C-alpha positions as CSV (number, residue, x, y, z in Angstrom):
1,M,90.9,-12.3,8.2
2,P,89.3,-13.5,4.9
3,F,85.7,-12.0,5.9
4,E,86.9,-8.9,7.7
5,H,85.2,-6.8,4.8
6,F,82.0,-8.1,6.0
7,K,81.9,-7.1,9.5
8,S,80.2,-3.6,9.7
9,N,82.6,-0.7,11.4
10,N,79.7,0.0,13.9
11,Q,79.0,-3.6,14.8
12,A,80.1,-4.5,18.5
13,D,82.1,-7.5,19.0
14,V,80.0,-10.4,19.8
15,N,82.4,-11.6,22.5
16,S,82.5,-8.3,24.1
17,D,81.7,-8.0,27.9
18,T,79.9,-4.6,27.3
19,K,76.7,-6.2,25.6
20,P,74.4,-8.7,27.4
21,A,74.6,-12.2,25.7
22,A,71.1,-11.7,24.5
23,S,72.0,-8.9,22.1
24,V,74.0,-9.0,19.1
25,G,74.6,-6.2,16.6
26,G,71.5,-3.9,18.1
27,L,68.8,-7.0,17.7
28,N,67.2,-8.2,21.0
29,L,67.7,-11.9,20.9
30,E,65.1,-12.8,23.8
31,S,64.6,-16.5,24.0
32,D,61.0,-16.5,24.3
33,D,60.5,-13.9,21.5
34,L,63.0,-15.9,19.2
35,K,60.7,-19.1,19.9
36,N,57.6,-17.5,19.2
37,G,59.0,-15.9,15.9
38,L,60.5,-18.9,15.1
39,G,57.5,-20.9,15.8
40,R,55.2,-18.4,13.9
41,L,57.3,-18.5,10.9
42,V,57.5,-22.3,10.6
43,L,53.9,-22.9,11.4
44,T,52.9,-20.6,8.5
45,L,55.0,-22.4,6.3
46,V,53.6,-25.5,7.3
47,K,50.2,-24.3,7.1
48,L,50.9,-22.7,3.4
49,L,52.1,-26.4,2.4
50,H,48.9,-28.0,3.9
51,E,46.5,-25.5,2.0
52,L,48.8,-26.0,-1.2
53,L,48.5,-29.9,-0.9
54,E,44.6,-29.7,-0.1
55,R,44.3,-27.4,-3.4
56,Q,46.2,-30.1,-5.5
57,A,44.3,-33.0,-3.8
58,L,41.1,-31.1,-5.0
59,R,42.2,-30.7,-8.6
60,R,43.1,-34.4,-8.7
61,M,39.8,-35.2,-7.5
62,D,38.1,-33.2,-10.0
63,A,40.3,-34.5,-12.9
64,G,39.4,-37.8,-11.7
65,S,43.0,-39.3,-11.3
66,L,41.9,-40.3,-7.6
67,Q,40.0,-43.4,-6.6
68,D,37.4,-43.3,-3.6
69,D,40.0,-44.9,-1.2
70,E,42.5,-42.6,-2.0
71,I,40.2,-39.5,-1.4
72,E,39.0,-40.8,1.8
73,R,42.9,-41.5,2.9
74,L,43.7,-38.0,1.7
75,G,40.7,-36.3,3.5
76,L,41.5,-38.2,6.8
77,A,45.3,-37.1,6.4
78,F,44.3,-33.2,5.7
79,M,41.6,-33.4,8.8
80,K,44.6,-34.7,11.4
81,Q,47.3,-32.2,9.8
82,A,44.8,-29.4,10.3
83,E,44.0,-30.4,13.8
84,E,47.8,-30.6,14.8
85,I,48.4,-27.2,13.0
86,D,45.7,-25.6,15.4
87,R,46.9,-27.5,18.3
88,L,50.4,-26.2,17.9
89,R,49.3,-22.6,16.8
90,K,47.2,-22.5,20.3
91,E,50.5,-23.8,22.0
92,F,52.5,-21.2,20.6
93,G,49.8,-18.7,21.7
94,L,49.0,-17.6,18.3
95,E,45.8,-16.5,16.6
96,V,44.6,-17.7,13.2
97,E,45.5,-14.3,11.7
98,D,49.1,-14.6,13.0
99,L,49.7,-17.1,10.3
100,N,48.6,-15.0,7.6
101,L,51.5,-13.0,6.6
102,D,51.3,-9.5,4.9
103,L,53.2,-9.7,1.8
104,G,52.5,-6.0,1.0
105,P,51.6,-5.4,-2.8
106,L,51.1,-9.1,-3.4
107,G,48.5,-9.4,-0.3
108,R,48.2,-11.8,2.1
109,L,49.9,-15.1,2.2
110,L,46.9,-17.3,3.0
C-alpha cells in the first residue's frame, strides 16, 4: 500500500469489529460531543471574523472613507450579525466565554 508508512503500529483497524463505531484510534467520537465541538470552533471563527470586520469598518469611519448611508448599513449589518451569533451560541448551549479560546502565551483570542 502506498500510504502504509503513515499507519501507526498500535493503531487499530477502523473496520475492526472489536471497537465501537464511535471510537477510532483511541478517540471518543460521540455524535453530540463532535457536533458541539465543531459548532464551538465554527462559531468562534465567525465571531473572530465579525470583530475583525467591525474594527476595519471603524478604521474606515475614522479615516472618513465611508459615507453616512454606508455607515448606517454597516451598523445594521453588524447588529444583525451579532444577534445571529448570539442566537447560535445559545442554540449550541455555549457561554460567551466558550468562544474566547486561550492561545497560551499569545493570550485570549477575542
